PDB file with SEQRES, HELIX, SHEET and CRYST1 records, atoms N, CA, C and O in Angstrom:
SEQRES   1 A   66  UNK UNK UNK UNK UNK UNK UNK UNK UNK UNK UNK UNK UNK          
SEQRES   2 A   66  UNK UNK UNK UNK UNK UNK UNK UNK UNK UNK UNK UNK UNK          
SEQRES   3 A   66  UNK UNK UNK UNK UNK UNK UNK UNK UNK UNK UNK UNK UNK          
SEQRES   4 A   66  UNK UNK UNK UNK UNK UNK UNK UNK UNK UNK UNK UNK UNK          
SEQRES   5 A   66  UNK UNK UNK UNK UNK UNK UNK UNK UNK UNK UNK UNK UNK          
SEQRES   6 A   66  UNK                                                          
HELIX    1 AA1 UNK A    2  UNK A    7  1                                   6    
HELIX    2 AA2 UNK A   15  UNK A   19  1                                   5    
HELIX    3 AA3 UNK A   22  UNK A   24  5                                   3    
HELIX    4 AA4 UNK A   26  UNK A   33  1                                   8    
HELIX    5 AA5 UNK A   40  UNK A   56  1                                  17    
CRYST1    1.000    1.000    1.000  90.00  90.00  90.00 P 1           1          
ATOM      1  N   UNK A   1      57.728 -28.292  23.176  1.00  0.00           N  
ATOM      2  CA  UNK A   1      57.742 -28.742  21.810  1.00  0.00           C  
ATOM      3  C   UNK A   1      59.004 -29.542  21.521  1.00  0.00           C  
ATOM      4  O   UNK A   1      58.950 -30.578  20.859  1.00  0.00           O  
ATOM      5  N   UNK A   2      60.133 -29.065  22.016  1.00  0.00           N  
ATOM      6  CA  UNK A   2      61.369 -29.792  21.737  1.00  0.00           C  
ATOM      7  C   UNK A   2      61.408 -31.163  22.412  1.00  0.00           C  
ATOM      8  O   UNK A   2      62.046 -32.082  21.898  1.00  0.00           O  
ATOM      9  N   UNK A   3      60.745 -31.314  23.538  1.00  0.00           N  
ATOM     10  CA  UNK A   3      60.654 -32.654  24.152  1.00  0.00           C  
ATOM     11  C   UNK A   3      59.844 -33.586  23.249  1.00  0.00           C  
ATOM     12  O   UNK A   3      60.208 -34.749  23.073  1.00  0.00           O  
ATOM     13  N   UNK A   4      58.763 -33.089  22.686  1.00  0.00           N  
ATOM     14  CA  UNK A   4      57.941 -33.892  21.780  1.00  0.00           C  
ATOM     15  C   UNK A   4      58.705 -34.202  20.498  1.00  0.00           C  
ATOM     16  O   UNK A   4      58.654 -35.328  20.005  1.00  0.00           O  
ATOM     17  N   UNK A   5      59.403 -33.227  19.962  1.00  0.00           N  
ATOM     18  CA  UNK A   5      60.201 -33.475  18.761  1.00  0.00           C  
ATOM     19  C   UNK A   5      61.233 -34.575  19.021  1.00  0.00           C  
ATOM     20  O   UNK A   5      61.410 -35.470  18.194  1.00  0.00           O  
ATOM     21  N   UNK A   6      61.911 -34.509  20.167  1.00  0.00           N  
ATOM     22  CA  UNK A   6      62.902 -35.541  20.508  1.00  0.00           C  
ATOM     23  C   UNK A   6      62.242 -36.903  20.644  1.00  0.00           C  
ATOM     24  O   UNK A   6      62.777 -37.912  20.185  1.00  0.00           O  
ATOM     25  N   UNK A   7      61.081 -36.925  21.275  1.00  0.00           N  
ATOM     26  CA  UNK A   7      60.331 -38.172  21.456  1.00  0.00           C  
ATOM     27  C   UNK A   7      59.974 -38.800  20.109  1.00  0.00           C  
ATOM     28  O   UNK A   7      59.905 -40.022  19.975  1.00  0.00           O  
ATOM     29  N   UNK A   8      59.752 -37.944  19.121  1.00  0.00           N  
ATOM     30  CA  UNK A   8      59.366 -38.402  17.777  1.00  0.00           C  
ATOM     31  C   UNK A   8      60.570 -38.561  16.841  1.00  0.00           C  
ATOM     32  O   UNK A   8      60.405 -38.780  15.642  1.00  0.00           O  
ATOM     33  N   UNK A   9      61.786 -38.447  17.401  1.00  0.00           N  
ATOM     34  CA  UNK A   9      62.995 -38.650  16.600  1.00  0.00           C  
ATOM     35  C   UNK A   9      63.339 -37.484  15.693  1.00  0.00           C  
ATOM     36  O   UNK A   9      64.000 -37.670  14.671  1.00  0.00           O  
ATOM     37  N   UNK A  10      62.901 -36.285  16.049  1.00  0.00           N  
ATOM     38  CA  UNK A  10      63.158 -35.096  15.228  1.00  0.00           C  
ATOM     39  C   UNK A  10      64.098 -34.151  15.979  1.00  0.00           C  
ATOM     40  O   UNK A  10      64.222 -34.221  17.201  1.00  0.00           O  
ATOM     41  N   UNK A  11      64.747 -33.280  15.238  1.00  0.00           N  
ATOM     42  CA  UNK A  11      65.682 -32.314  15.811  1.00  0.00           C  
ATOM     43  C   UNK A  11      64.939 -31.195  16.533  1.00  0.00           C  
ATOM     44  O   UNK A  11      63.826 -30.823  16.162  1.00  0.00           O  
ATOM     45  N   UNK A  12      65.579 -30.674  17.565  1.00  0.00           N  
ATOM     46  CA  UNK A  12      65.034 -29.535  18.317  1.00  0.00           C  
ATOM     47  C   UNK A  12      65.005 -28.293  17.427  1.00  0.00           C  
ATOM     48  O   UNK A  12      65.762 -28.174  16.463  1.00  0.00           O  
ATOM     49  N   UNK A  13      64.107 -27.375  17.781  1.00  0.00           N  
ATOM     50  CA  UNK A  13      63.985 -26.109  17.065  1.00  0.00           C  
ATOM     51  C   UNK A  13      64.332 -24.959  18.001  1.00  0.00           C  
ATOM     52  O   UNK A  13      64.146 -25.068  19.213  1.00  0.00           O  
ATOM     53  N   UNK A  14      64.838 -23.853  17.447  1.00  0.00           N  
ATOM     54  CA  UNK A  14      65.200 -22.717  18.292  1.00  0.00           C  
ATOM     55  C   UNK A  14      63.955 -21.991  18.814  1.00  0.00           C  
ATOM     56  O   UNK A  14      62.908 -21.963  18.166  1.00  0.00           O  
ATOM     57  N   UNK A  15      64.103 -21.410  19.995  1.00  0.00           N  
ATOM     58  CA  UNK A  15      63.025 -20.649  20.600  1.00  0.00           C  
ATOM     59  C   UNK A  15      62.537 -19.546  19.663  1.00  0.00           C  
ATOM     60  O   UNK A  15      61.340 -19.260  19.611  1.00  0.00           O  
ATOM     61  N   UNK A  16      63.446 -18.934  18.934  1.00  0.00           N  
ATOM     62  CA  UNK A  16      63.064 -17.839  18.034  1.00  0.00           C  
ATOM     63  C   UNK A  16      62.034 -18.294  16.993  1.00  0.00           C  
ATOM     64  O   UNK A  16      61.166 -17.511  16.607  1.00  0.00           O  
ATOM     65  N   UNK A  17      62.118 -19.527  16.544  1.00  0.00           N  
ATOM     66  CA  UNK A  17      61.138 -20.045  15.588  1.00  0.00           C  
ATOM     67  C   UNK A  17      59.824 -20.386  16.288  1.00  0.00           C  
ATOM     68  O   UNK A  17      58.745 -20.069  15.788  1.00  0.00           O  
ATOM     69  N   UNK A  18      59.924 -21.026  17.434  1.00  0.00           N  
ATOM     70  CA  UNK A  18      58.720 -21.463  18.149  1.00  0.00           C  
ATOM     71  C   UNK A  18      57.968 -20.303  18.783  1.00  0.00           C  
ATOM     72  O   UNK A  18      56.739 -20.331  18.852  1.00  0.00           O  
ATOM     73  N   UNK A  19      58.669 -19.302  19.237  1.00  0.00           N  
ATOM     74  CA  UNK A  19      58.056 -18.173  19.940  1.00  0.00           C  
ATOM     75  C   UNK A  19      56.947 -17.522  19.114  1.00  0.00           C  
ATOM     76  O   UNK A  19      55.903 -17.159  19.658  1.00  0.00           O  
ATOM     77  N   UNK A  20      57.160 -17.374  17.831  1.00  0.00           N  
ATOM     78  CA  UNK A  20      56.174 -16.708  16.974  1.00  0.00           C  
ATOM     79  C   UNK A  20      54.861 -17.492  16.846  1.00  0.00           C  
ATOM     80  O   UNK A  20      53.866 -16.949  16.366  1.00  0.00           O  
ATOM     81  N   UNK A  21      54.851 -18.751  17.265  1.00  0.00           N  
ATOM     82  CA  UNK A  21      53.651 -19.581  17.191  1.00  0.00           C  
ATOM     83  C   UNK A  21      52.989 -19.789  18.552  1.00  0.00           C  
ATOM     84  O   UNK A  21      51.895 -20.347  18.629  1.00  0.00           O  
ATOM     85  N   UNK A  22      53.638 -19.348  19.614  1.00  0.00           N  
ATOM     86  CA  UNK A  22      53.154 -19.618  20.969  1.00  0.00           C  
ATOM     87  C   UNK A  22      51.755 -19.077  21.219  1.00  0.00           C  
ATOM     88  O   UNK A  22      50.949 -19.748  21.864  1.00  0.00           O  
ATOM     89  N   UNK A  23      51.446 -17.891  20.730  1.00  0.00           N  
ATOM     90  CA  UNK A  23      50.120 -17.312  20.985  1.00  0.00           C  
ATOM     91  C   UNK A  23      49.034 -17.972  20.148  1.00  0.00           C  
ATOM     92  O   UNK A  23      47.849 -17.719  20.365  1.00  0.00           O  
ATOM     93  N   UNK A  24      49.420 -18.810  19.199  1.00  0.00           N  
ATOM     94  CA  UNK A  24      48.443 -19.517  18.369  1.00  0.00           C  
ATOM     95  C   UNK A  24      47.937 -20.803  19.000  1.00  0.00           C  
ATOM     96  O   UNK A  24      47.050 -21.460  18.454  1.00  0.00           O  
ATOM     97  N   UNK A  25      48.497 -21.165  20.147  1.00  0.00           N  
ATOM     98  CA  UNK A  25      48.056 -22.362  20.843  1.00  0.00           C  
ATOM     99  C   UNK A  25      48.837 -23.610  20.472  1.00  0.00           C  
ATOM    100  O   UNK A  25      49.772 -23.577  19.672  1.00  0.00           O  
ATOM    101  N   UNK A  26      48.419 -24.714  21.086  1.00  0.00           N  
ATOM    102  CA  UNK A  26      49.130 -25.985  20.940  1.00  0.00           C  
ATOM    103  C   UNK A  26      49.161 -26.477  19.496  1.00  0.00           C  
ATOM    104  O   UNK A  26      50.204 -26.921  19.016  1.00  0.00           O  
ATOM    105  N   UNK A  27      48.033 -26.404  18.805  1.00  0.00           N  
ATOM    106  CA  UNK A  27      48.008 -26.896  17.421  1.00  0.00           C  
ATOM    107  C   UNK A  27      48.947 -26.094  16.532  1.00  0.00           C  
ATOM    108  O   UNK A  27      49.599 -26.652  15.650  1.00  0.00           O  
ATOM    109  N   UNK A  28      49.017 -24.796  16.760  1.00  0.00           N  
ATOM    110  CA  UNK A  28      49.924 -23.956  15.986  1.00  0.00           C  
ATOM    111  C   UNK A  28      51.377 -24.346  16.235  1.00  0.00           C  
ATOM    112  O   UNK A  28      52.173 -24.427  15.300  1.00  0.00           O  
ATOM    113  N   UNK A  29      51.716 -24.586  17.489  1.00  0.00           N  
ATOM    114  CA  UNK A  29      53.074 -25.015  17.810  1.00  0.00           C  
ATOM    115  C   UNK A  29      53.395 -26.374  17.200  1.00  0.00           C  
ATOM    116  O   UNK A  29      54.488 -26.576  16.669  1.00  0.00           O  
ATOM    117  N   UNK A  30      52.460 -27.292  17.272  1.00  0.00           N  
ATOM    118  CA  UNK A  30      52.689 -28.627  16.695  1.00  0.00           C  
ATOM    119  C   UNK A  30      52.835 -28.525  15.180  1.00  0.00           C  
ATOM    120  O   UNK A  30      53.716 -29.159  14.601  1.00  0.00           O  
ATOM    121  N   UNK A  31      51.995 -27.748  14.547  1.00  0.00           N  
ATOM    122  CA  UNK A  31      52.125 -27.568  13.085  1.00  0.00           C  
ATOM    123  C   UNK A  31      53.493 -26.986  12.729  1.00  0.00           C  
ATOM    124  O   UNK A  31      54.136 -27.433  11.778  1.00  0.00           O  
ATOM    125  N   UNK A  32      53.929 -25.997  13.489  1.00  0.00           N  
ATOM    126  CA  UNK A  32      55.230 -25.384  13.232  1.00  0.00           C  
ATOM    127  C   UNK A  32      56.362 -26.381  13.505  1.00  0.00           C  
ATOM    128  O   UNK A  32      57.304 -26.493  12.720  1.00  0.00           O  
ATOM    129  N   UNK A  33      56.259 -27.090  14.606  1.00  0.00           N  
ATOM    130  CA  UNK A  33      57.303 -28.035  14.984  1.00  0.00           C  
ATOM    131  C   UNK A  33      57.461 -29.189  14.019  1.00  0.00           C  
ATOM    132  O   UNK A  33      58.566 -29.683  13.792  1.00  0.00           O  
ATOM    133  N   UNK A  34      56.349 -29.612  13.455  1.00  0.00           N  
ATOM    134  CA  UNK A  34      56.381 -30.761  12.551  1.00  0.00           C  
ATOM    135  C   UNK A  34      56.183 -30.350  11.098  1.00  0.00           C  
ATOM    136  O   UNK A  34      55.919 -31.188  10.236  1.00  0.00           O  
ATOM    137  N   UNK A  35      56.312 -29.054  10.836  1.00  0.00           N  
ATOM    138  CA  UNK A  35      56.232 -28.513   9.467  1.00  0.00           C  
ATOM    139  C   UNK A  35      55.017 -29.040   8.712  1.00  0.00           C  
ATOM    140  O   UNK A  35      55.089 -29.343   7.521  1.00  0.00           O  
ATOM    141  N   UNK A  36      53.911 -29.142   9.423  1.00  0.00           N  
ATOM    142  CA  UNK A  36      52.627 -29.574   8.862  1.00  0.00           C  
ATOM    143  C   UNK A  36      52.747 -30.909   8.131  1.00  0.00           C  
ATOM    144  O   UNK A  36      52.071 -31.135   7.127  1.00  0.00           O  
ATOM    145  N   UNK A  37      53.604 -31.787   8.634  1.00  0.00           N  
ATOM    146  CA  UNK A  37      53.764 -33.107   8.028  1.00  0.00           C  
ATOM    147  C   UNK A  37      52.605 -34.037   8.391  1.00  0.00           C  
ATOM    148  O   UNK A  37      52.321 -34.992   7.668  1.00  0.00           O  
ATOM    149  N   UNK A  38      51.953 -33.761   9.486  1.00  0.00           N  
ATOM    150  CA  UNK A  38      50.975 -34.692  10.028  1.00  0.00           C  
ATOM    151  C   UNK A  38      49.593 -34.516   9.416  1.00  0.00           C  
ATOM    152  O   UNK A  38      49.167 -33.397   9.128  1.00  0.00           O  
ATOM    153  N   UNK A  39      48.894 -35.641   9.220  1.00  0.00           N  
ATOM    154  CA  UNK A  39      47.491 -35.560   8.834  1.00  0.00           C  
ATOM    155  C   UNK A  39      46.684 -35.215  10.080  1.00  0.00           C  
ATOM    156  O   UNK A  39      47.255 -35.107  11.166  1.00  0.00           O  
ATOM    157  N   UNK A  40      45.380 -35.042   9.953  1.00  0.00           N  
ATOM    158  CA  UNK A  40      44.561 -34.593  11.083  1.00  0.00           C  
ATOM    159  C   UNK A  40      44.615 -35.553  12.276  1.00  0.00           C  
ATOM    160  O   UNK A  40      44.672 -35.100  13.419  1.00  0.00           O  
ATOM    161  N   UNK A  41      44.598 -36.844  12.038  1.00  0.00           N  
ATOM    162  CA  UNK A  41      44.687 -37.799  13.154  1.00  0.00           C  
ATOM    163  C   UNK A  41      46.044 -37.717  13.842  1.00  0.00           C  
ATOM    164  O   UNK A  41      46.135 -37.754  15.069  1.00  0.00           O  
ATOM    165  N   UNK A  42      47.079 -37.606  13.048  1.00  0.00           N  
ATOM    166  CA  UNK A  42      48.421 -37.492  13.607  1.00  0.00           C  
ATOM    167  C   UNK A  42      48.578 -36.160  14.323  1.00  0.00           C  
ATOM    168  O   UNK A  42      49.191 -36.100  15.389  1.00  0.00           O  
ATOM    169  N   UNK A  43      48.035 -35.098  13.752  1.00  0.00           N  
ATOM    170  CA  UNK A  43      48.084 -33.787  14.394  1.00  0.00           C  
ATOM    171  C   UNK A  43      47.380 -33.831  15.747  1.00  0.00           C  
ATOM    172  O   UNK A  43      47.875 -33.257  16.717  1.00  0.00           O  
ATOM    173  N   UNK A  44      46.243 -34.498  15.824  1.00  0.00           N  
ATOM    174  CA  UNK A  44      45.515 -34.634  17.086  1.00  0.00           C  
ATOM    175  C   UNK A  44      46.341 -35.409  18.107  1.00  0.00           C  
ATOM    176  O   UNK A  44      46.396 -35.028  19.276  1.00  0.00           O  
ATOM    177  N   UNK A  45      46.985 -36.497  17.672  1.00  0.00           N  
ATOM    178  CA  UNK A  45      47.820 -37.302  18.574  1.00  0.00           C  
ATOM    179  C   UNK A  45      48.988 -36.485  19.093  1.00  0.00           C  
ATOM    180  O   UNK A  45      49.269 -36.486  20.292  1.00  0.00           O  
ATOM    181  N   UNK A  46      49.670 -35.787  18.193  1.00  0.00           N  
ATOM    182  CA  UNK A  46      50.825 -34.985  18.595  1.00  0.00           C  
ATOM    183  C   UNK A  46      50.413 -33.829  19.506  1.00  0.00           C  
ATOM    184  O   UNK A  46      51.125 -33.503  20.456  1.00  0.00           O  
ATOM    185  N   UNK A  47      49.275 -33.215  19.222  1.00  0.00           N  
ATOM    186  CA  UNK A  47      48.796 -32.112  20.049  1.00  0.00           C  
ATOM    187  C   UNK A  47      48.458 -32.605  21.450  1.00  0.00           C  
ATOM    188  O   UNK A  47      48.782 -31.942  22.436  1.00  0.00           O  
ATOM    189  N   UNK A  48      47.815 -33.754  21.546  1.00  0.00           N  
ATOM    190  CA  UNK A  48      47.504 -34.337  22.859  1.00  0.00           C  
ATOM    191  C   UNK A  48      48.784 -34.615  23.623  1.00  0.00           C  
ATOM    192  O   UNK A  48      48.877 -34.308  24.811  1.00  0.00           O  
ATOM    193  N   UNK A  49      49.754 -35.183  22.967  1.00  0.00           N  
ATOM    194  CA  UNK A  49      51.032 -35.497  23.622  1.00  0.00           C  
ATOM    195  C   UNK A  49      51.755 -34.218  24.043  1.00  0.00           C  
ATOM    196  O   UNK A  49      52.324 -34.154  25.133  1.00  0.00           O  
ATOM    197  N   UNK A  50      51.733 -33.199  23.177  1.00  0.00           N  
ATOM    198  CA  UNK A  50      52.325 -31.909  23.522  1.00  0.00           C  
ATOM    199  C   UNK A  50      51.691 -31.359  24.798  1.00  0.00           C  
ATOM    200  O   UNK A  50      52.394 -30.898  25.697  1.00  0.00           O  
ATOM    201  N   UNK A  51      50.368 -31.407  24.873  1.00  0.00           N  
ATOM    202  CA  UNK A  51      49.662 -30.881  26.041  1.00  0.00           C  
ATOM    203  C   UNK A  51      49.972 -31.683  27.300  1.00  0.00           C  
ATOM    204  O   UNK A  51      49.971 -31.126  28.398  1.00  0.00           O  
ATOM    205  N   UNK A  52      50.234 -32.965  27.162  1.00  0.00           N  
ATOM    206  CA  UNK A  52      50.653 -33.774  28.310  1.00  0.00           C  
ATOM    207  C   UNK A  52      52.009 -33.294  28.831  1.00  0.00           C  
ATOM    208  O   UNK A  52      52.200 -33.135  30.037  1.00  0.00           O  
ATOM    209  N   UNK A  53      52.944 -33.067  27.910  1.00  0.00           N  
ATOM    210  CA  UNK A  53      54.251 -32.528  28.307  1.00  0.00           C  
ATOM    211  C   UNK A  53      54.070 -31.154  28.959  1.00  0.00           C  
ATOM    212  O   UNK A  53      54.662 -30.871  30.000  1.00  0.00           O  
ATOM    213  N   UNK A  54      53.262 -30.322  28.348  1.00  0.00           N  
ATOM    214  CA  UNK A  54      53.032 -28.964  28.842  1.00  0.00           C  
ATOM    215  C   UNK A  54      52.460 -28.982  30.256  1.00  0.00           C  
ATOM    216  O   UNK A  54      52.933 -28.253  31.128  1.00  0.00           O  
ATOM    217  N   UNK A  55      51.451 -29.806  30.483  1.00  0.00           N  
ATOM    218  CA  UNK A  55      50.824 -29.887  31.803  1.00  0.00           C  
ATOM    219  C   UNK A  55      51.800 -30.400  32.865  1.00  0.00           C  
ATOM    220  O   UNK A  55      51.769 -29.949  34.010  1.00  0.00           O  
ATOM    221  N   UNK A  56      52.647 -31.323  32.490  1.00  0.00           N  
ATOM    222  CA  UNK A  56      53.590 -31.915  33.440  1.00  0.00           C  
ATOM    223  C   UNK A  56      54.683 -30.933  33.867  1.00  0.00           C  
ATOM    224  O   UNK A  56      55.244 -31.061  34.956  1.00  0.00           O  
ATOM    225  N   UNK A  57      54.983 -29.956  33.011  1.00  0.00           N  
ATOM    226  CA  UNK A  57      56.094 -29.051  33.303  1.00  0.00           C  
ATOM    227  C   UNK A  57      55.720 -27.590  33.086  1.00  0.00           C  
ATOM    228  O   UNK A  57      56.541 -26.785  32.647  1.00  0.00           O  
ATOM    229  N   UNK A  58      54.490 -27.265  33.396  1.00  0.00           N  
ATOM    230  CA  UNK A  58      53.947 -25.940  33.127  1.00  0.00           C  
ATOM    231  C   UNK A  58      54.806 -24.801  33.663  1.00  0.00           C  
ATOM    232  O   UNK A  58      54.999 -23.803  32.969  1.00  0.00           O  
ATOM    233  N   UNK A  59      55.314 -24.925  34.855  1.00  0.00           N  
ATOM    234  CA  UNK A  59      56.060 -23.817  35.468  1.00  0.00           C  
ATOM    235  C   UNK A  59      57.561 -24.041  35.547  1.00  0.00           C  
ATOM    236  O   UNK A  59      58.274 -23.256  36.172  1.00  0.00           O  
ATOM    237  N   UNK A  60      58.045 -25.098  34.922  1.00  0.00           N  
ATOM    238  CA  UNK A  60      59.474 -25.362  34.925  1.00  0.00           C  
ATOM    239  C   UNK A  60      60.132 -24.401  33.928  1.00  0.00           C  
ATOM    240  O   UNK A  60      59.777 -24.363  32.750  1.00  0.00           O  
ATOM    241  N   UNK A  61      61.078 -23.643  34.419  1.00  0.00           N  
ATOM    242  CA  UNK A  61      61.808 -22.665  33.591  1.00  0.00           C  
ATOM    243  C   UNK A  61      60.896 -21.617  32.950  1.00  0.00           C  
ATOM    244  O   UNK A  61      61.249 -21.054  31.914  1.00  0.00           O  
ATOM    245  N   UNK A  62      59.746 -21.347  33.537  1.00  0.00           N  
ATOM    246  CA  UNK A  62      58.850 -20.333  33.008  1.00  0.00           C  
ATOM    247  C   UNK A  62      59.426 -18.945  33.260  1.00  0.00           C  
ATOM    248  O   UNK A  62      59.844 -18.629  34.374  1.00  0.00           O  
ATOM    249  N   UNK A  63      59.445 -18.130  32.228  1.00  0.00           N  
ATOM    250  CA  UNK A  63      59.933 -16.758  32.313  1.00  0.00           C  
ATOM    251  C   UNK A  63      59.002 -15.868  31.490  1.00  0.00           C  
ATOM    252  O   UNK A  63      58.467 -16.302  30.470  1.00  0.00           O  
ATOM    253  N   UNK A  64      58.808 -14.628  31.931  1.00  0.00           N  
ATOM    254  CA  UNK A  64      58.038 -13.671  31.160  1.00  0.00           C  
ATOM    255  C   UNK A  64      58.851 -13.224  29.955  1.00  0.00           C  
ATOM    256  O   UNK A  64      60.071 -13.081  30.040  1.00  0.00           O  
ATOM    257  N   UNK A  65      58.178 -13.003  28.837  1.00  0.00           N  
ATOM    258  CA  UNK A  65      58.851 -12.433  27.671  1.00  0.00           C  
ATOM    259  C   UNK A  65      59.089 -10.956  27.915  1.00  0.00           C  
ATOM    260  O   UNK A  65      58.337 -10.313  28.647  1.00  0.00           O  
ATOM    261  N   UNK A  66      60.110 -10.428  27.317  1.00  0.00           N  
ATOM    262  CA  UNK A  66      60.425  -8.997  27.444  1.00  0.00           C  
ATOM    263  C   UNK A  66      59.299  -8.157  26.851  1.00  0.00           C  
ATOM    264  O   UNK A  66      59.375  -6.928  26.861  1.00  0.00           O  
TER     265      UNK A  66                                                      
END                                                                             
């Protein structure tokens, strides 16, 4: 999410904020990351881009939650 935020010229968010949305899926993370600023077309674009980042780095720095 923070890579996408940077790509879109927005500030990074702390893991503590994003973690609570992780189980809600990509759209939930994008909504949280962009504070629901996006309309449905923009949300779809951002979600697709998020998933591209996710697929490219799926196991980079992956750790189990406590």
